[in-house]
N, CA, C and O atoms as a GROMACS GRO file, in nm:
protein
  432
    1MET      N    1  -0.866  -2.077  -0.489
    1MET     CA    2  -0.813  -1.958  -0.427
    1MET      C    3  -0.823  -1.839  -0.523
    1MET      O    4  -0.792  -1.849  -0.641
    2SER      N    5  -0.867  -1.729  -0.470
    2SER     CA    6  -0.871  -1.605  -0.547
    2SER      C    7  -0.743  -1.529  -0.516
    2SER      O    8  -0.713  -1.500  -0.400
    3ARG      N    9  -0.668  -1.496  -0.618
    3ARG     CA   10  -0.545  -1.422  -0.597
    3ARG      C   11  -0.557  -1.285  -0.661
    3ARG      O   12  -0.633  -1.266  -0.756
    4GLY      N   13  -0.483  -1.192  -0.608
    4GLY     CA   14  -0.488  -1.057  -0.662
    4GLY      C   15  -0.377  -0.971  -0.610
    4GLY      O   16  -0.283  -1.019  -0.547
    5VAL      N   17  -0.389  -0.842  -0.636
    5VAL     CA   18  -0.295  -0.744  -0.586
    5VAL      C   19  -0.372  -0.626  -0.527
    5VAL      O   20  -0.482  -0.594  -0.570
    6TYR      N   21  -0.312  -0.566  -0.428
    6TYR     CA   22  -0.364  -0.447  -0.362
    6TYR      C   23  -0.263  -0.338  -0.390
    6TYR      O   24  -0.150  -0.344  -0.342
    7LEU      N   25  -0.302  -0.236  -0.466
    7LEU     CA   26  -0.213  -0.126  -0.502
    7LEU      C   27  -0.244  -0.007  -0.412
    7LEU      O   28  -0.358   0.036  -0.403
    8VAL      N   29  -0.142   0.046  -0.347
    8VAL     CA   30  -0.160   0.160  -0.258
    8VAL      C   31  -0.068   0.272  -0.305
    8VAL      O   32   0.054   0.258  -0.304
    9PHE      N   33  -0.129   0.384  -0.347
    9PHE     CA   34  -0.057   0.499  -0.399
    9PHE      C   35  -0.046   0.604  -0.289
    9PHE      O   36  -0.146   0.644  -0.230
   10THR      N   37   0.076   0.649  -0.261
   10THR     CA   38   0.100   0.742  -0.152
   10THR      C   39   0.207   0.844  -0.187
   10THR      O   40   0.278   0.832  -0.287
   11ASN      N   41   0.216   0.944  -0.101
   11ASN     CA   42   0.320   1.046  -0.108
   11ASN      C   43   0.370   1.076   0.032
   11ASN      O   44   0.298   1.056   0.129
   12PRO      N   45   0.494   1.122   0.043
   12PRO     CA   46   0.539   1.173   0.172
   12PRO      C   47   0.471   1.308   0.197
   12PRO      O   48   0.430   1.376   0.103
   13VAL      N   49   0.461   1.346   0.322
   13VAL     CA   50   0.396   1.471   0.357
   13VAL      C   51   0.477   1.592   0.307
   13VAL      O   52   0.420   1.698   0.281
   14SER      N   53   0.608   1.576   0.295
   14SER     CA   54   0.694   1.682   0.242
   14SER      C   55   0.825   1.621   0.194
   14SER      O   56   0.859   1.509   0.232
   15GLU      N   57   0.897   1.695   0.111
   15GLU     CA   58   1.028   1.648   0.065
   15GLU      C   59   1.125   1.633   0.182
   15GLU      O   60   1.209   1.544   0.182
   16GLU      N   61   1.113   1.722   0.282
   16GLU     CA   62   1.202   1.717   0.397
   16GLU      C   63   1.183   1.590   0.480
   16GLU      O   64   1.275   1.547   0.550
   17ARG      N   65   1.066   1.530   0.471
   17ARG     CA   66   1.038   1.410   0.550
   17ARG      C   67   1.034   1.282   0.465
   17ARG      O   68   0.988   1.178   0.511
   18GLU      N   69   1.082   1.292   0.341
   18GLU     CA   70   1.076   1.178   0.250
   18GLU      C   71   1.158   1.059   0.299
   18GLU      O   72   1.114   0.944   0.286
   19ASP      N   73   1.275   1.083   0.356
   19ASP     CA   74   1.355   0.972   0.408
   19ASP      C   75   1.282   0.904   0.524
   19ASP      O   76   1.279   0.781   0.531
   20GLU      N   77   1.224   0.982   0.613
   20GLU     CA   78   1.147   0.927   0.724
   20GLU      C   79   1.030   0.844   0.673
   20GLU      O   80   1.004   0.734   0.721
   21TYR      N   81   0.959   0.898   0.573
   21TYR     CA   82   0.845   0.830   0.510
   21TYR      C   83   0.889   0.694   0.454
   21TYR      O   84   0.824   0.593   0.479
   22ASN      N   85   0.999   0.693   0.377
   22ASN     CA   86   1.046   0.569   0.315
   22ASN      C   87   1.092   0.467   0.419
   22ASN      O   88   1.063   0.348   0.406
   23GLU      N   89   1.161   0.513   0.520
   23GLU     CA   90   1.206   0.422   0.625
   23GLU      C   91   1.086   0.360   0.697
   23GLU      O   92   1.082   0.239   0.719
   24TYR      N   93   0.989   0.443   0.734
   24TYR     CA   94   0.870   0.393   0.802
   24TYR      C   95   0.794   0.294   0.712
   24TYR      O   96   0.759   0.184   0.756
   25TYR      N   97   0.770   0.334   0.587
   25TYR     CA   98   0.687   0.251   0.499
   25TYR      C   99   0.753   0.116   0.470
   25TYR      O  100   0.687   0.012   0.472
   26SER      N  101   0.883   0.119   0.443
   26SER     CA  102   0.954  -0.005   0.408
   26SER      C  103   0.984  -0.094   0.528
   26SER      O  104   0.973  -0.216   0.520
   27ASP      N  105   1.021  -0.032   0.640
   27ASP     CA  106   1.068  -0.110   0.755
   27ASP      C  107   0.960  -0.143   0.858
   27ASP      O  108   0.974  -0.237   0.935
   28VAL      N  109   0.850  -0.065   0.859
   28VAL     CA  110   0.747  -0.085   0.961
   28VAL      C  111   0.611  -0.119   0.897
   28VAL      O  112   0.556  -0.226   0.921
   29HIS      N  113   0.559  -0.027   0.818
   29HIS     CA  114   0.421  -0.041   0.770
   29HIS      C  115   0.399  -0.161   0.678
   29HIS      O  116   0.313  -0.245   0.705
   30ALA      N  117   0.476  -0.169   0.571
   30ALA     CA  118   0.456  -0.280   0.476
   30ALA      C  119   0.471  -0.416   0.545
   30ALA      O  120   0.389  -0.504   0.521
   31PRO      N  121   0.574  -0.436   0.629
   31PRO     CA  122   0.582  -0.566   0.699
   31PRO      C  123   0.463  -0.593   0.791
   31PRO      O  124   0.420  -0.708   0.803
   32GLU      N  125   0.409  -0.489   0.855
   32GLU     CA  126   0.290  -0.509   0.938
   32GLU      C  127   0.170  -0.552   0.854
   32GLU      O  128   0.097  -0.644   0.892
   33VAL      N  129   0.151  -0.487   0.740
   33VAL     CA  130   0.038  -0.521   0.653
   33VAL      C  131   0.050  -0.665   0.604
   33VAL      O  132  -0.049  -0.737   0.598
   34VAL      N  133   0.171  -0.707   0.568
   34VAL     CA  134   0.191  -0.842   0.516
   34VAL      C  135   0.157  -0.948   0.622
   34VAL      O  136   0.133  -1.064   0.587
   35GLN      N  137   0.155  -0.911   0.748
   35GLN     CA  138   0.115  -1.004   0.853
   35GLN      C  139  -0.036  -1.026   0.856
   35GLN      O  140  -0.084  -1.116   0.926
   36SER      N  141  -0.113  -0.945   0.782
   36SER     CA  142  -0.258  -0.962   0.774
   36SER      C  143  -0.290  -1.088   0.695
   36SER      O  144  -0.220  -1.122   0.600
   37HIS      N  145  -0.396  -1.155   0.734
   37HIS     CA  146  -0.441  -1.276   0.666
   37HIS      C  147  -0.463  -1.248   0.517
   37HIS      O  148  -0.530  -1.151   0.482
   38GLY      N  149  -0.407  -1.333   0.431
   38GLY     CA  150  -0.426  -1.321   0.287
   38GLY      C  151  -0.322  -1.236   0.216
   38GLY      O  152  -0.313  -1.240   0.094
   39PHE      N  153  -0.242  -1.160   0.291
   39PHE     CA  154  -0.137  -1.079   0.231
   39PHE      C  155  -0.008  -1.162   0.228
   39PHE      O  156   0.032  -1.219   0.329
   40VAL      N  157   0.055  -1.168   0.112
   40VAL     CA  158   0.170  -1.255   0.092
   40VAL      C  159   0.302  -1.177   0.091
   40VAL      O  160   0.399  -1.218   0.154
   41SER      N  161   0.304  -1.066   0.020
   41SER     CA  162   0.428  -0.990   0.006
   41SER      C  163   0.398  -0.845  -0.027
   41SER      O  164   0.285  -0.810  -0.061
   42ALA      N  165   0.501  -0.763  -0.016
   42ALA     CA  166   0.489  -0.621  -0.051
   42ALA      C  167   0.615  -0.578  -0.126
   42ALA      O  168   0.727  -0.612  -0.088
   43ARG      N  169   0.592  -0.501  -0.231
   43ARG     CA  170   0.704  -0.441  -0.306
   43ARG      C  171   0.670  -0.296  -0.329
   43ARG      O  172   0.557  -0.262  -0.363
   44ARG      N  173   0.769  -0.210  -0.310
   44ARG     CA  174   0.747  -0.066  -0.324
   44ARG      C  175   0.819  -0.014  -0.449
   44ARG      O  176   0.926  -0.063  -0.487
   45PHE      N  177   0.756   0.086  -0.512
   45PHE     CA  178   0.812   0.147  -0.633
   45PHE      C  179   0.798   0.299  -0.624
   45PHE      O  180   0.706   0.352  -0.561
   46ARG      N  181   0.893   0.368  -0.688
   46ARG     CA  182   0.889   0.513  -0.699
   46ARG      C  183   0.856   0.548  -0.844
   46ARG      O  184   0.898   0.478  -0.936
   47LEU      N  185   0.783   0.655  -0.864
   47LEU     CA  186   0.747   0.701  -0.998
   47LEU      C  187   0.873   0.730  -1.078
   47LEU      O  188   0.962   0.800  -1.031
   48SER      N  189   0.880   0.677  -1.196
   48SER     CA  190   0.997   0.693  -1.281
   48SER      C  191   0.999   0.830  -1.348
   48SER      O  192   0.895   0.889  -1.374
   49ASP      N  193   1.119   0.878  -1.374
   49ASP     CA  194   1.134   1.002  -1.452
   49ASP      C  195   1.081   0.984  -1.593
   49ASP      O  196   1.055   1.083  -1.662
   50ALA      N  197   1.065   0.860  -1.638
   50ALA     CA  198   1.011   0.832  -1.772
   50ALA      C  199   0.861   0.859  -1.780
   50ALA      O  200   0.806   0.868  -1.889
   51GLN      N  201   0.793   0.871  -1.664
   51GLN     CA  202   0.649   0.894  -1.661
   51GLN      C  203   0.616   1.030  -1.722
   51GLN      O  204   0.675   1.131  -1.684
   52GLN      N  205   0.524   1.031  -1.814
   52GLN     CA  206   0.476   1.156  -1.870
   52GLN      C  207   0.386   1.223  -1.766
   52GLN      O  208   0.326   1.154  -1.684
   53PRO      N  209   0.376   1.355  -1.767
   53PRO     CA  210   0.300   1.423  -1.662
   53PRO      C  211   0.150   1.395  -1.665
   53PRO      O  212   0.082   1.416  -1.565
   54ALA      N  213   0.096   1.348  -1.776
   54ALA     CA  214  -0.047   1.322  -1.784
   54ALA      C  215  -0.083   1.198  -1.704
   54ALA      O  216   0.001   1.110  -1.682
   55GLY      N  217  -0.205   1.190  -1.661
   55GLY     CA  218  -0.254   1.072  -1.590
   55GLY      C  219  -0.280   1.102  -1.445
   55GLY      O  220  -0.199   1.164  -1.376
   56VAL      N  221  -0.395   1.056  -1.399
   56VAL     CA  222  -0.437   1.086  -1.262
   56VAL      C  223  -0.344   1.024  -1.159
   56VAL      O  224  -0.322   1.084  -1.053
   57LEU      N  225  -0.287   0.908  -1.186
   57LEU     CA  226  -0.201   0.843  -1.088
   57LEU      C  227  -0.061   0.904  -1.082
   57LEU      O  228   0.015   0.875  -0.990
   58ALA      N  229  -0.027   0.989  -1.179
   58ALA     CA  230   0.104   1.054  -1.178
   58ALA      C  231   0.117   1.153  -1.063
   58ALA      O  232   0.226   1.205  -1.038
   59GLN      N  233   0.007   1.180  -0.994
   59GLN     CA  234   0.013   1.269  -0.878
   59GLN      C  235   0.079   1.201  -0.758
   59GLN      O  236   0.116   1.267  -0.661
   60TYR      N  237   0.092   1.069  -0.764
   60TYR     CA  238   0.154   0.993  -0.656
   60TYR      C  239   0.298   0.958  -0.691
   60TYR      O  240   0.327   0.918  -0.804
   61LYS      N  241   0.386   0.973  -0.595
   61LYS     CA  242   0.527   0.944  -0.619
   61LYS      C  243   0.560   0.798  -0.589
   61LYS      O  244   0.657   0.745  -0.643
   62TYR      N  245   0.479   0.732  -0.504
   62TYR     CA  246   0.509   0.595  -0.463
   62TYR      C  247   0.386   0.506  -0.477
   62TYR      O  248   0.272   0.550  -0.463
   63VAL      N  249   0.414   0.378  -0.507
   63VAL     CA  250   0.310   0.275  -0.506
   63VAL      C  251   0.368   0.153  -0.435
   63VAL      O  252   0.483   0.115  -0.455
   64THR      N  253   0.285   0.094  -0.351
   64THR     CA  254   0.319  -0.034  -0.289
   64THR      C  255   0.226  -0.137  -0.348
   64THR      O  256   0.104  -0.117  -0.350
   65ILE      N  257   0.282  -0.248  -0.394
   65ILE     CA  258   0.202  -0.357  -0.450
   65ILE      C  259   0.209  -0.473  -0.353
   65ILE      O  260   0.314  -0.534  -0.332
   66TYR      N  261   0.093  -0.503  -0.294
   66TYR     CA  262   0.081  -0.616  -0.203
   66TYR      C  263   0.024  -0.734  -0.282
   66TYR      O  264  -0.079  -0.720  -0.347
   67GLU      N  265   0.090  -0.847  -0.276
   67GLU     CA  266   0.039  -0.969  -0.340
   67GLU      C  267  -0.059  -1.034  -0.242
   67GLU      O  268  -0.031  -1.046  -0.123
   68LEU      N  269  -0.174  -1.076  -0.295
   68LEU     CA  270  -0.279  -1.137  -0.214
   68LEU      C  271  -0.300  -1.282  -0.255
   68LEU      O  272  -0.291  -1.316  -0.373
   69ASP      N  273  -0.326  -1.365  -0.158
   69ASP     CA  274  -0.360  -1.505  -0.183
   69ASP      C  275  -0.467  -1.543  -0.082
   69ASP      O  276  -0.437  -1.582   0.030
   70SER      N  277  -0.592  -1.531  -0.124
   70SER     CA  278  -0.705  -1.552  -0.034
   70SER      C  279  -0.821  -1.611  -0.112
   70SER      O  280  -0.841  -1.577  -0.229
   71ASP      N  281  -0.897  -1.698  -0.049
   71ASP     CA  282  -1.016  -1.751  -0.115
   71ASP      C  283  -1.136  -1.658  -0.096
   71ASP      O  284  -1.243  -1.684  -0.152
   72ASP      N  285  -1.120  -1.551  -0.019
   72ASP     CA  286  -1.229  -1.457   0.008
   72ASP      C  287  -1.170  -1.317   0.026
   72ASP      O  288  -1.144  -1.275   0.139
   73LEU      N  289  -1.150  -1.244  -0.085
   73LEU     CA  290  -1.089  -1.112  -0.077
   73LEU      C  291  -1.170  -1.015   0.009
   73LEU      O  292  -1.110  -0.940   0.085
   74PRO      N  293  -1.304  -1.011   0.000
   74PRO     CA  294  -1.379  -0.920   0.089
   74PRO      C  295  -1.352  -0.948   0.237
   74PRO      O  296  -1.336  -0.854   0.316
   75ALA      N  297  -1.346  -1.074   0.276
   75ALA     CA  298  -1.318  -1.108   0.416
   75ALA      C  299  -1.176  -1.069   0.453
   75ALA      O  300  -1.152  -1.024   0.565
   76THR      N  301  -1.083  -1.086   0.361
   76THR     CA  302  -0.944  -1.046   0.385
   76THR      C  303  -0.938  -0.897   0.419
   76THR      O  304  -0.868  -0.858   0.513
   77PHE      N  305  -1.010  -0.814   0.343
   77PHE     CA  306  -1.004  -0.670   0.367
   77PHE      C  307  -1.086  -0.629   0.488
   77PHE      O  308  -1.054  -0.527   0.551
   78GLU      N  309  -1.188  -0.703   0.524
   78GLU     CA  310  -1.259  -0.677   0.649
   78GLU      C  311  -1.166  -0.701   0.767
   78GLU      O  312  -1.163  -0.621   0.862
   79GLN      N  313  -1.089  -0.810   0.762
   79GLN     CA  314  -0.993  -0.840   0.869
   79GLN      C  315  -0.882  -0.736   0.874
   79GLN      O  316  -0.837  -0.697   0.982
   80HIS      N  317  -0.838  -0.691   0.757
   80HIS     CA  318  -0.734  -0.588   0.750
   80HIS      C  319  -0.787  -0.457   0.811
   80HIS      O  320  -0.716  -0.392   0.889
   81ALA      N  321  -0.910  -0.418   0.777
   81ALA     CA  322  -0.970  -0.297   0.833
   81ALA      C  323  -0.987  -0.309   0.984
   81ALA      O  324  -0.967  -0.211   1.056
   82ALA      N  325  -1.023  -0.427   1.032
   82ALA     CA  326  -1.039  -0.448   1.176
   82ALA      C  327  -0.904  -0.431   1.247
   82ALA      O  328  -0.899  -0.374   1.356
   83ARG      N  329  -0.797  -0.479   1.187
   83ARG     CA  330  -0.664  -0.459   1.246
   83ARG      C  331  -0.629  -0.312   1.254
   83ARG      O  332  -0.574  -0.265   1.354
   84ARG      N  333  -0.661  -0.238   1.147
   84ARG     CA  334  -0.633  -0.095   1.143
   84ARG      C  335  -0.714  -0.022   1.251
   84ARG      O  336  -0.661   0.062   1.323
   85GLN      N  337  -0.843  -0.055   1.261
   85GLN     CA  338  -0.930   0.010   1.360
   85GLN      C  339  -0.891  -0.025   1.503
   85GLN      O  340  -0.908   0.056   1.594
   86ALA      N  341  -0.840  -0.145   1.522
   86ALA     CA  342  -0.799  -0.188   1.656
   86ALA      C  343  -0.665  -0.127   1.697
   86ALA      O  344  -0.623  -0.141   1.812
   87GLY      N  345  -0.599  -0.060   1.604
   87GLY     CA  346  -0.471   0.003   1.634
   87GLY      C  347  -0.352  -0.091   1.627
   87GLY      O  348  -0.244  -0.058   1.676
   88SER      N  349  -0.371  -0.208   1.567
   88SER     CA  350  -0.258  -0.302   1.558
   88SER      C  351  -0.170  -0.274   1.436
   88SER      O  352  -0.069  -0.342   1.416
   89LEU      N  353  -0.208  -0.176   1.354
   89LEU     CA  354  -0.123  -0.128   1.246
   89LEU      C  355  -0.082   0.014   1.280
   89LEU      O  356  -0.167   0.099   1.307
   90THR      N  357   0.048   0.042   1.281
   90THR     CA  358   0.094   0.175   1.314
   90THR      C  359   0.068   0.271   1.198
   90THR      O  360   0.040   0.229   1.086
   91HIS      N  361   0.078   0.398   1.228
   91HIS     CA  362   0.064   0.501   1.125
   91HIS      C  363   0.169   0.608   1.151
   91HIS      O  364   0.208   0.632   1.265
   92SER      N  365   0.214   0.672   1.047
   92SER     CA  366   0.312   0.779   1.057
   92SER      C  367   0.256   0.904   0.992
   92SER      O  368   0.195   0.898   0.885
   93ASP      N  369   0.276   1.018   1.057
   93ASP     CA  370   0.230   1.144   0.997
   93ASP      C  371   0.325   1.191   0.886
   93ASP      O  372   0.309   1.301   0.834
   94SER      N  373   0.424   1.108   0.851
   94SER     CA  374   0.510   1.138   0.736
   94SER      C  375   0.441   1.102   0.604
   94SER      O  376   0.489   1.139   0.497
   95ILE      N  377   0.328   1.030   0.612
   95ILE     CA  378   0.250   0.995   0.493
   95ILE      C  379   0.146   1.104   0.470
   95ILE      O  380   0.068   1.136   0.560
   96ALA      N  381   0.146   1.161   0.352
   96ALA     CA  382   0.051   1.267   0.319
   96ALA      C  383  -0.091   1.212   0.315
   96ALA      O  384  -0.112   1.098   0.273
   97PRO      N  385  -0.189   1.291   0.359
   97PRO     CA  386  -0.329   1.248   0.345
   97PRO      C  387  -0.365   1.234   0.197
   97PRO      O  388  -0.299   1.293   0.111
   98GLY      N  389  -0.467   1.157   0.168
   98GLY     CA  390  -0.514   1.146   0.031
   98GLY      C  391  -0.456   1.030  -0.047
   98GLY      O  392  -0.448   1.035  -0.170
   99SER      N  393  -0.415   0.925   0.023
   99SER     CA  394  -0.369   0.805  -0.047
   99SER      C  395  -0.483   0.747  -0.130
   99SER      O  396  -0.600   0.776  -0.105
  100SER      N  397  -0.448   0.668  -0.228
  100SER     CA  398  -0.548   0.602  -0.311
  100SER      C  399  -0.511   0.455  -0.321
  100SER      O  400  -0.394   0.419  -0.314
  101TYR      N  401  -0.612   0.371  -0.337
  101TYR     CA  402  -0.583   0.228  -0.346
  101TYR      C  403  -0.684   0.158  -0.435
  101TYR      O  404  -0.792   0.210  -0.463
  102ALA      N  405  -0.646   0.038  -0.478
  102ALA     CA  406  -0.733  -0.045  -0.561
  102ALA      C  407  -0.693  -0.191  -0.543
  102ALA      O  408  -0.576  -0.224  -0.525
  103VAL      N  409  -0.793  -0.278  -0.548
  103VAL     CA  410  -0.771  -0.421  -0.539
  103VAL      C  411  -0.804  -0.482  -0.675
  103VAL      O  412  -0.910  -0.456  -0.731
  104PHE      N  413  -0.714  -0.563  -0.728
  104PHE     CA  414  -0.736  -0.631  -0.855
  104PHE      C  415  -0.729  -0.780  -0.834
  104PHE      O  416  -0.640  -0.830  -0.765
  105GLU      N  417  -0.822  -0.852  -0.895
  105GLU     CA  418  -0.822  -0.997  -0.891
  105GLU      C  419  -0.752  -1.051  -1.014
  105GLU      O  420  -0.762  -0.994  -1.123
  106LEU      N  421  -0.682  -1.161  -0.996
  106LEU     CA  422  -0.610  -1.226  -1.105
  106LEU      C  423  -0.710  -1.287  -1.204
  106LEU      O  424  -0.805  -1.354  -1.164
  107LEU      N  425  -0.687  -1.264  -1.332
  107LEU     CA  426  -0.766  -1.329  -1.436
  107LEU      C  427  -0.710  -1.469  -1.456
  107LEU      O  428  -0.589  -1.488  -1.470
  108GLU      N  429  -0.796  -1.565  -1.458
  108GLU     CA  430  -0.749  -1.703  -1.475
  108GLU      C  431  -0.806  -1.762  -1.600
  108GLU      O  432  -0.779  -1.877  -1.633
   0.00000   0.00000   0.00000
């Protein structure tokens, strides 16, 4: 089995909608994504005040870390993309455009 993590960096569309963004992401979106084949869990984090302003990822206030457990990560993400295109994953306009993501495989 190939295991890894899927990191998704996001921001709310505005400070006024941050509560809506967090409620949607934690209560709706992350649980929907975890229902995708190969996705095991999701944990969300907010950028710490300890973060220095330098660094490209410091532009994002939130990161969601999805744990993956799949023997074929490319196929897992093809299935995930198909779910998104089919409309079986909801979306909220409280999420700002320009999210960034990366998939990392576990070193064994």
